[in-house]
PyMOL Python script that loads the backbone (N, CA, C, O; Angstrom):
from pymol import cmd

cmd.read_pdbstr("""\
ATOM      1  N   UNK A   1      -6.988  60.386 -28.683  1.00  0.00           N
ATOM      2  CA  UNK A   1      -5.795  61.097 -28.270  1.00  0.00           C
ATOM      3  C   UNK A   1      -5.192  60.388 -27.067  1.00  0.00           C
ATOM      4  O   UNK A   1      -5.870  59.625 -26.378  1.00  0.00           O
ATOM      5  N   UNK A   2      -3.923  60.646 -26.823  1.00  0.00           N
ATOM      6  CA  UNK A   2      -3.221  59.948 -25.753  1.00  0.00           C
ATOM      7  C   UNK A   2      -2.966  60.874 -24.573  1.00  0.00           C
ATOM      8  O   UNK A   2      -2.602  62.041 -24.725  1.00  0.00           O
ATOM      9  N   UNK A   3      -3.176  60.298 -23.382  1.00  0.00           N
ATOM     10  CA  UNK A   3      -2.802  60.967 -22.138  1.00  0.00           C
ATOM     11  C   UNK A   3      -2.028  59.942 -21.309  1.00  0.00           C
ATOM     12  O   UNK A   3      -1.944  58.769 -21.673  1.00  0.00           O
ATOM     13  N   UNK A   4      -1.478  60.391 -20.218  1.00  0.00           N
ATOM     14  CA  UNK A   4      -0.847  59.481 -19.271  1.00  0.00           C
ATOM     15  C   UNK A   4      -1.573  59.650 -17.948  1.00  0.00           C
ATOM     16  O   UNK A   4      -1.644  60.752 -17.403  1.00  0.00           O
ATOM     17  N   UNK A   5      -2.114  58.548 -17.435  1.00  0.00           N
ATOM     18  CA  UNK A   5      -2.805  58.594 -16.151  1.00  0.00           C
ATOM     19  C   UNK A   5      -2.104  57.649 -15.184  1.00  0.00           C
ATOM     20  O   UNK A   5      -1.975  56.450 -15.431  1.00  0.00           O
ATOM     21  N   UNK A   6      -1.660  58.225 -14.082  1.00  0.00           N
ATOM     22  CA  UNK A   6      -0.919  57.477 -13.059  1.00  0.00           C
ATOM     23  C   UNK A   6       0.203  56.650 -13.690  1.00  0.00           C
ATOM     24  O   UNK A   6       0.426  55.497 -13.320  1.00  0.00           O
ATOM     25  N   UNK A   7       0.904  57.263 -14.649  1.00  0.00           N
ATOM     26  CA  UNK A   7       2.066  56.644 -15.262  1.00  0.00           C
ATOM     27  C   UNK A   7       1.776  55.685 -16.404  1.00  0.00           C
ATOM     28  O   UNK A   7       2.704  55.105 -16.970  1.00  0.00           O
ATOM     29  N   UNK A   8       0.501  55.504 -16.754  1.00  0.00           N
ATOM     30  CA  UNK A   8       0.125  54.569 -17.810  1.00  0.00           C
ATOM     31  C   UNK A   8      -0.486  55.336 -18.980  1.00  0.00           C
ATOM     32  O   UNK A   8      -1.405  56.136 -18.803  1.00  0.00           O
ATOM     33  N   UNK A   9       0.042  55.076 -20.182  1.00  0.00           N
ATOM     34  CA  UNK A   9      -0.496  55.739 -21.370  1.00  0.00           C
ATOM     35  C   UNK A   9      -1.878  55.175 -21.686  1.00  0.00           C
ATOM     36  O   UNK A   9      -2.093  53.965 -21.634  1.00  0.00           O
ATOM     37  N   UNK A  10      -2.814  56.071 -22.016  1.00  0.00           N
ATOM     38  CA  UNK A  10      -4.184  55.655 -22.306  1.00  0.00           C
ATOM     39  C   UNK A  10      -4.718  56.483 -23.460  1.00  0.00           C
ATOM     40  O   UNK A  10      -4.479  57.688 -23.540  1.00  0.00           O
ATOM     41  N   UNK A  11      -5.442  55.826 -24.351  1.00  0.00           N
ATOM     42  CA  UNK A  11      -6.137  56.516 -25.428  1.00  0.00           C
ATOM     43  C   UNK A  11      -7.532  56.894 -24.943  1.00  0.00           C
ATOM     44  O   UNK A  11      -8.254  56.062 -24.395  1.00  0.00           O
ATOM     45  N   UNK A  12      -7.902  58.151 -25.147  1.00  0.00           N
ATOM     46  CA  UNK A  12      -9.239  58.620 -24.778  1.00  0.00           C
ATOM     47  C   UNK A  12      -9.825  59.407 -25.944  1.00  0.00           C
ATOM     48  O   UNK A  12      -9.113  59.812 -26.863  1.00  0.00           O
ATOM     49  N   UNK A  13     -11.128  59.612 -25.885  1.00  0.00           N
ATOM     50  CA  UNK A  13     -11.801  60.412 -26.909  1.00  0.00           C
ATOM     51  C   UNK A  13     -11.518  61.887 -26.670  1.00  0.00           C
ATOM     52  O   UNK A  13     -11.292  62.308 -25.535  1.00  0.00           O
ATOM     53  N   UNK A  14     -11.530  62.669 -27.744  1.00  0.00           N
ATOM     54  CA  UNK A  14     -11.395  64.121 -27.594  1.00  0.00           C
ATOM     55  C   UNK A  14     -12.566  64.646 -26.784  1.00  0.00           C
ATOM     56  O   UNK A  14     -13.638  64.040 -26.763  1.00  0.00           O
ATOM     57  N   UNK A  15     -12.363  65.759 -26.125  1.00  0.00           N
ATOM     58  CA  UNK A  15     -13.370  66.417 -25.281  1.00  0.00           C
ATOM     59  C   UNK A  15     -13.752  65.601 -24.057  1.00  0.00           C
ATOM     60  O   UNK A  15     -14.845  65.775 -23.517  1.00  0.00           O
ATOM     61  N   UNK A  16     -12.865  64.710 -23.607  1.00  0.00           N
ATOM     62  CA  UNK A  16     -13.108  63.950 -22.381  1.00  0.00           C
ATOM     63  C   UNK A  16     -12.776  64.826 -21.186  1.00  0.00           C
ATOM     64  O   UNK A  16     -11.709  65.437 -21.126  1.00  0.00           O
ATOM     65  N   UNK A  17     -13.699  64.881 -20.237  1.00  0.00           N
ATOM     66  CA  UNK A  17     -13.458  65.627 -19.000  1.00  0.00           C
ATOM     67  C   UNK A  17     -12.833  64.693 -17.964  1.00  0.00           C
ATOM     68  O   UNK A  17     -12.827  63.473 -18.125  1.00  0.00           O
ATOM     69  N   UNK A  18     -12.312  65.297 -16.903  1.00  0.00           N
ATOM     70  CA  UNK A  18     -11.759  64.491 -15.813  1.00  0.00           C
ATOM     71  C   UNK A  18     -12.843  63.577 -15.253  1.00  0.00           C
ATOM     72  O   UNK A  18     -12.597  62.393 -15.022  1.00  0.00           O
ATOM     73  N   UNK A  19     -14.030  64.114 -15.034  1.00  0.00           N
ATOM     74  CA  UNK A  19     -15.116  63.319 -14.462  1.00  0.00           C
ATOM     75  C   UNK A  19     -15.444  62.119 -15.353  1.00  0.00           C
ATOM     76  O   UNK A  19     -15.610  61.003 -14.861  1.00  0.00           O
ATOM     77  N   UNK A  20     -15.537  62.351 -16.658  1.00  0.00           N
ATOM     78  CA  UNK A  20     -15.849  61.261 -17.593  1.00  0.00           C
ATOM     79  C   UNK A  20     -14.744  60.206 -17.576  1.00  0.00           C
ATOM     80  O   UNK A  20     -15.030  59.009 -17.590  1.00  0.00           O
ATOM     81  N   UNK A  21     -13.490  60.640 -17.545  1.00  0.00           N
ATOM     82  CA  UNK A  21     -12.372  59.705 -17.482  1.00  0.00           C
ATOM     83  C   UNK A  21     -12.462  58.832 -16.236  1.00  0.00           C
ATOM     84  O   UNK A  21     -12.315  57.612 -16.316  1.00  0.00           O
ATOM     85  N   UNK A  22     -12.702  59.453 -15.092  1.00  0.00           N
ATOM     86  CA  UNK A  22     -12.781  58.706 -13.839  1.00  0.00           C
ATOM     87  C   UNK A  22     -13.976  57.756 -13.829  1.00  0.00           C
ATOM     88  O   UNK A  22     -13.901  56.664 -13.265  1.00  0.00           O
ATOM     89  N   UNK A  23     -15.083  58.174 -14.458  1.00  0.00           N
ATOM     90  CA  UNK A  23     -16.237  57.285 -14.573  1.00  0.00           C
ATOM     91  C   UNK A  23     -15.892  56.074 -15.437  1.00  0.00           C
ATOM     92  O   UNK A  23     -16.233  54.944 -15.087  1.00  0.00           O
ATOM     93  N   UNK A  24     -15.220  56.304 -16.558  1.00  0.00           N
ATOM     94  CA  UNK A  24     -14.844  55.208 -17.456  1.00  0.00           C
ATOM     95  C   UNK A  24     -13.885  54.230 -16.774  1.00  0.00           C
ATOM     96  O   UNK A  24     -13.930  53.025 -17.024  1.00  0.00           O
ATOM     97  N   UNK A  25     -13.023  54.762 -15.915  1.00  0.00           N
ATOM     98  CA  UNK A  25     -12.073  53.916 -15.192  1.00  0.00           C
ATOM     99  C   UNK A  25     -12.695  53.280 -13.946  1.00  0.00           C
ATOM    100  O   UNK A  25     -12.061  52.473 -13.266  1.00  0.00           O
ATOM    101  N   UNK A  26     -13.943  53.655 -13.660  1.00  0.00           N
ATOM    102  CA  UNK A  26     -14.682  53.155 -12.499  1.00  0.00           C
ATOM    103  C   UNK A  26     -13.986  53.475 -11.176  1.00  0.00           C
ATOM    104  O   UNK A  26     -13.950  52.653 -10.261  1.00  0.00           O
ATOM    105  N   UNK A  27     -13.433  54.693 -11.097  1.00  0.00           N
ATOM    106  CA  UNK A  27     -12.757  55.131  -9.865  1.00  0.00           C
ATOM    107  C   UNK A  27     -13.264  56.490  -9.385  1.00  0.00           C
ATOM    108  O   UNK A  27     -12.675  57.090  -8.486  1.00  0.00           O
ATOM    109  N   UNK A  28     -14.359  56.979  -9.983  1.00  0.00           N
ATOM    110  CA  UNK A  28     -14.854  58.307  -9.622  1.00  0.00           C
ATOM    111  C   UNK A  28     -15.135  58.413  -8.127  1.00  0.00           C
ATOM    112  O   UNK A  28     -14.728  59.382  -7.486  1.00  0.00           O
ATOM    113  N   UNK A  29     -15.830  57.421  -7.567  1.00  0.00           N
ATOM    114  CA  UNK A  29     -16.205  57.492  -6.157  1.00  0.00           C
ATOM    115  C   UNK A  29     -15.027  57.252  -5.211  1.00  0.00           C
ATOM    116  O   UNK A  29     -15.139  57.524  -4.016  1.00  0.00           O
ATOM    117  N   UNK A  30     -13.912  56.752  -5.718  1.00  0.00           N
ATOM    118  CA  UNK A  30     -12.737  56.471  -4.889  1.00  0.00           C
ATOM    119  C   UNK A  30     -11.695  57.575  -4.958  1.00  0.00           C
ATOM    120  O   UNK A  30     -10.797  57.626  -4.117  1.00  0.00           O
ATOM    121  N   UNK A  31     -11.797  58.462  -5.945  1.00  0.00           N
ATOM    122  CA  UNK A  31     -10.769  59.477  -6.175  1.00  0.00           C
ATOM    123  C   UNK A  31     -11.033  60.716  -5.334  1.00  0.00           C
ATOM    124  O   UNK A  31     -12.140  61.255  -5.325  1.00  0.00           O
ATOM    125  N   UNK A  32     -10.004  61.158  -4.629  1.00  0.00           N
ATOM    126  CA  UNK A  32     -10.127  62.314  -3.748  1.00  0.00           C
ATOM    127  C   UNK A  32      -9.485  63.574  -4.327  1.00  0.00           C
ATOM    128  O   UNK A  32      -9.900  64.689  -4.011  1.00  0.00           O
ATOM    129  N   UNK A  33      -8.477  63.394  -5.171  1.00  0.00           N
ATOM    130  CA  UNK A  33      -7.774  64.547  -5.739  1.00  0.00           C
ATOM    131  C   UNK A  33      -7.248  64.183  -7.122  1.00  0.00           C
ATOM    132  O   UNK A  33      -6.890  63.036  -7.389  1.00  0.00           O
ATOM    133  N   UNK A  34      -7.211  65.196  -8.001  1.00  0.00           N
ATOM    134  CA  UNK A  34      -6.678  65.003  -9.347  1.00  0.00           C
ATOM    135  C   UNK A  34      -5.755  66.162  -9.675  1.00  0.00           C
ATOM    136  O   UNK A  34      -6.071  67.327  -9.430  1.00  0.00           O
ATOM    137  N   UNK A  35      -4.597  65.809 -10.241  1.00  0.00           N
ATOM    138  CA  UNK A  35      -3.668  66.819 -10.743  1.00  0.00           C
ATOM    139  C   UNK A  35      -3.470  66.562 -12.230  1.00  0.00           C
ATOM    140  O   UNK A  35      -3.313  65.419 -12.658  1.00  0.00           O
ATOM    141  N   UNK A  36      -3.479  67.633 -13.009  1.00  0.00           N
ATOM    142  CA  UNK A  36      -3.200  67.542 -14.433  1.00  0.00           C
ATOM    143  C   UNK A  36      -1.963  68.382 -14.684  1.00  0.00           C
ATOM    144  O   UNK A  36      -1.950  69.583 -14.413  1.00  0.00           O
ATOM    145  N   UNK A  37      -0.926  67.748 -15.200  1.00  0.00           N
ATOM    146  CA  UNK A  37       0.350  68.427 -15.442  1.00  0.00           C
ATOM    147  C   UNK A  37       0.850  69.131 -14.184  1.00  0.00           C
ATOM    148  O   UNK A  37       1.313  70.271 -14.227  1.00  0.00           O
ATOM    149  N   UNK A  38       0.743  68.413 -13.057  1.00  0.00           N
ATOM    150  CA  UNK A  38       1.247  68.865 -11.756  1.00  0.00           C
ATOM    151  C   UNK A  38       0.426  69.995 -11.118  1.00  0.00           C
ATOM    152  O   UNK A  38       0.865  70.581 -10.129  1.00  0.00           O
ATOM    153  N   UNK A  39      -0.750  70.310 -11.663  1.00  0.00           N
ATOM    154  CA  UNK A  39      -1.622  71.332 -11.079  1.00  0.00           C
ATOM    155  C   UNK A  39      -2.892  70.665 -10.589  1.00  0.00           C
ATOM    156  O   UNK A  39      -3.560  69.950 -11.335  1.00  0.00           O
ATOM    157  N   UNK A  40      -3.221  70.908  -9.317  1.00  0.00           N
ATOM    158  CA  UNK A  40      -4.439  70.339  -8.732  1.00  0.00           C
ATOM    159  C   UNK A  40      -5.664  70.957  -9.408  1.00  0.00           C
ATOM    160  O   UNK A  40      -5.731  72.168  -9.618  1.00  0.00           O
ATOM    161  N   UNK A  41      -6.628  70.103  -9.744  1.00  0.00           N
ATOM    162  CA  UNK A  41      -7.900  70.560 -10.297  1.00  0.00           C
ATOM    163  C   UNK A  41      -8.963  70.309  -9.233  1.00  0.00           C
ATOM    164  O   UNK A  41      -9.129  69.180  -8.771  1.00  0.00           O
ATOM    165  N   UNK A  42      -9.679  71.358  -8.846  1.00  0.00           N
ATOM    166  CA  UNK A  42     -10.707  71.230  -7.811  1.00  0.00           C
ATOM    167  C   UNK A  42     -11.796  70.262  -8.250  1.00  0.00           C
ATOM    168  O   UNK A  42     -12.166  70.212  -9.423  1.00  0.00           O
ATOM    169  N   UNK A  43     -12.301  69.498  -7.295  1.00  0.00           N
ATOM    170  CA  UNK A  43     -13.330  68.504  -7.577  1.00  0.00           C
ATOM    171  C   UNK A  43     -14.548  69.127  -8.251  1.00  0.00           C
ATOM    172  O   UNK A  43     -15.171  68.500  -9.108  1.00  0.00           O
ATOM    173  N   UNK A  44     -14.891  70.346  -7.871  1.00  0.00           N
ATOM    174  CA  UNK A  44     -16.040  71.043  -8.474  1.00  0.00           C
ATOM    175  C   UNK A  44     -15.836  71.308  -9.962  1.00  0.00           C
ATOM    176  O   UNK A  44     -16.802  71.554 -10.684  1.00  0.00           O
ATOM    177  N   UNK A  45     -14.588  71.259 -10.429  1.00  0.00           N
ATOM    178  CA  UNK A  45     -14.278  71.553 -11.828  1.00  0.00           C
ATOM    179  C   UNK A  45     -14.055  70.306 -12.683  1.00  0.00           C
ATOM    180  O   UNK A  45     -13.806  70.428 -13.882  1.00  0.00           O
ATOM    181  N   UNK A  46     -14.136  69.125 -12.102  1.00  0.00           N
ATOM    182  CA  UNK A  46     -13.847  67.898 -12.847  1.00  0.00           C
ATOM    183  C   UNK A  46     -14.770  67.718 -14.048  1.00  0.00           C
ATOM    184  O   UNK A  46     -14.354  67.187 -15.078  1.00  0.00           O
ATOM    185  N   UNK A  47     -16.016  68.154 -13.920  1.00  0.00           N
ATOM    186  CA  UNK A  47     -16.958  67.973 -15.039  1.00  0.00           C
ATOM    187  C   UNK A  47     -16.789  69.045 -16.111  1.00  0.00           C
ATOM    188  O   UNK A  47     -17.405  68.955 -17.173  1.00  0.00           O
ATOM    189  N   UNK A  48     -15.957  70.067 -15.847  1.00  0.00           N
ATOM    190  CA  UNK A  48     -15.735  71.153 -16.807  1.00  0.00           C
ATOM    191  C   UNK A  48     -14.341  71.104 -17.429  1.00  0.00           C
ATOM    192  O   UNK A  48     -14.114  71.685 -18.490  1.00  0.00           O
ATOM    193  N   UNK A  49     -13.418  70.421 -16.778  1.00  0.00           N
ATOM    194  CA  UNK A  49     -12.024  70.414 -17.211  1.00  0.00           C
ATOM    195  C   UNK A  49     -11.833  69.372 -18.315  1.00  0.00           C
ATOM    196  O   UNK A  49     -11.916  68.170 -18.065  1.00  0.00           O
ATOM    197  N   UNK A  50     -11.577  69.841 -19.532  1.00  0.00           N
ATOM    198  CA  UNK A  50     -11.378  68.961 -20.677  1.00  0.00           C
ATOM    199  C   UNK A  50      -9.891  68.639 -20.826  1.00  0.00           C
ATOM    200  O   UNK A  50      -9.041  69.530 -20.830  1.00  0.00           O
ATOM    201  N   UNK A  51      -9.605  67.362 -20.947  1.00  0.00           N
ATOM    202  CA  UNK A  51      -8.220  66.913 -21.087  1.00  0.00           C
ATOM    203  C   UNK A  51      -7.720  67.136 -22.510  1.00  0.00           C
ATOM    204  O   UNK A  51      -8.497  67.141 -23.465  1.00  0.00           O
ATOM    205  N   UNK A  52      -6.402  67.319 -22.630  1.00  0.00           N
ATOM    206  CA  UNK A  52      -5.765  67.577 -23.917  1.00  0.00           C
ATOM    207  C   UNK A  52      -4.719  66.512 -24.215  1.00  0.00           C
ATOM    208  O   UNK A  52      -4.225  65.835 -23.313  1.00  0.00           O
ATOM    209  N   UNK A  53      -4.393  66.375 -25.489  1.00  0.00           N
ATOM    210  CA  UNK A  53      -3.355  65.451 -25.937  1.00  0.00           C
ATOM    211  C   UNK A  53      -2.090  65.636 -25.106  1.00  0.00           C
ATOM    212  O   UNK A  53      -1.598  66.754 -24.946  1.00  0.00           O
ATOM    213  N   UNK A  54      -1.567  64.526 -24.577  1.00  0.00           N
ATOM    214  CA  UNK A  54      -0.306  64.563 -23.851  1.00  0.00           C
ATOM    215  C   UNK A  54      -0.399  64.949 -22.390  1.00  0.00           C
ATOM    216  O   UNK A  54       0.622  64.980 -21.703  1.00  0.00           O
ATOM    217  N   UNK A  55      -1.602  65.247 -21.890  1.00  0.00           N
ATOM    218  CA  UNK A  55      -1.741  65.603 -20.472  1.00  0.00           C
ATOM    219  C   UNK A  55      -1.258  64.457 -19.591  1.00  0.00           C
ATOM    220  O   UNK A  55      -1.421  63.282 -19.918  1.00  0.00           O
ATOM    221  N   UNK A  56      -0.666  64.832 -18.475  1.00  0.00           N
ATOM    222  CA  UNK A  56      -0.254  63.857 -17.464  1.00  0.00           C
ATOM    223  C   UNK A  56      -1.188  64.027 -16.273  1.00  0.00           C
ATOM    224  O   UNK A  56      -1.187  65.057 -15.599  1.00  0.00           O
ATOM    225  N   UNK A  57      -1.974  63.001 -16.035  1.00  0.00           N
ATOM    226  CA  UNK A  57      -3.011  63.040 -15.004  1.00  0.00           C
ATOM    227  C   UNK A  57      -2.613  62.130 -13.852  1.00  0.00           C
ATOM    228  O   UNK A  57      -2.200  60.990 -14.064  1.00  0.00           O
ATOM    229  N   UNK A  58      -2.738  62.637 -12.640  1.00  0.00           N
ATOM    230  CA  UNK A  58      -2.532  61.833 -11.444  1.00  0.00           C
ATOM    231  C   UNK A  58      -3.835  61.850 -10.657  1.00  0.00           C
ATOM    232  O   UNK A  58      -4.294  62.907 -10.224  1.00  0.00           O
ATOM    233  N   UNK A  59      -4.423  60.682 -10.475  1.00  0.00           N
ATOM    234  CA  UNK A  59      -5.661  60.548  -9.702  1.00  0.00           C
ATOM    235  C   UNK A  59      -5.270  59.896  -8.374  1.00  0.00           C
ATOM    236  O   UNK A  59      -4.708  58.801  -8.350  1.00  0.00           O
ATOM    237  N   UNK A  60      -5.569  60.572  -7.290  1.00  0.00           N
ATOM    238  CA  UNK A  60      -5.126  60.122  -5.971  1.00  0.00           C
ATOM    239  C   UNK A  60      -6.302  59.773  -5.073  1.00  0.00           C
ATOM    240  O   UNK A  60      -7.338  60.438  -5.090  1.00  0.00           O
ATOM    241  N   UNK A  61      -6.123  58.729  -4.298  1.00  0.00           N
ATOM    242  CA  UNK A  61      -7.088  58.446  -3.248  1.00  0.00           C
ATOM    243  C   UNK A  61      -6.318  58.348  -1.941  1.00  0.00           C
ATOM    244  O   UNK A  61      -5.123  58.054  -1.936  1.00  0.00           O
ATOM    245  N   UNK A  62      -6.998  58.593  -0.849  1.00  0.00           N
ATOM    246  CA  UNK A  62      -6.350  58.598   0.450  1.00  0.00           C
ATOM    247  C   UNK A  62      -6.656  57.292   1.157  1.00  0.00           C
ATOM    248  O   UNK A  62      -7.801  56.845   1.216  1.00  0.00           O
ATOM    249  N   UNK A  63      -5.604  56.693   1.692  1.00  0.00           N
ATOM    250  CA  UNK A  63      -5.746  55.423   2.381  1.00  0.00           C
ATOM    251  C   UNK A  63      -5.350  55.622   3.827  1.00  0.00           C
ATOM    252  O   UNK A  63      -4.265  56.116   4.135  1.00  0.00           O
ATOM    253  N   UNK A  64      -6.251  55.229   4.706  1.00  0.00           N
ATOM    254  CA  UNK A  64      -5.949  55.307   6.137  1.00  0.00           C
ATOM    255  C   UNK A  64      -5.204  54.058   6.569  1.00  0.00           C
ATOM    256  O   UNK A  64      -5.300  53.008   5.934  1.00  0.00           O
ATOM    257  N   UNK A  65      -4.489  54.180   7.618  1.00  0.00           N
ATOM    258  CA  UNK A  65      -3.765  53.012   8.119  1.00  0.00           C
ATOM    259  C   UNK A  65      -3.211  53.293   9.479  1.00  0.00           C
ATOM    260  O   UNK A  65      -3.361  54.389  10.018  1.00  0.00           O
ATOM    261  N   UNK A  66      -2.592  52.329  10.012  1.00  0.00           N
ATOM    262  CA  UNK A  66      -2.024  52.556  11.332  1.00  0.00           C
ATOM    263  C   UNK A  66      -1.125  51.444  11.756  1.00  0.00           C
ATOM    264  O   UNK A  66      -0.565  51.486  12.852  1.00  0.00           O
TER     265      UNK A  66
END
""", "prot")
cmd.dss("prot")
cmd.show_as("cartoon", "prot")
cmd.util.cbc("prot")
cmd.orient("prot")
């Protein structure tokens, strides 16, 4: 099935959770926040939240600077 993550279309397997997606993308340890269809999903729920066809996912990390 297709989703859009950070503006890029990606094919994923059905029943993929946010946590599994981030692990596959090798960004789990770098990601601080995730929104699916403009709604924030709590980090504690990433392993329970199953993505659906057409979901728009934004994975955010925080960068310090000065």
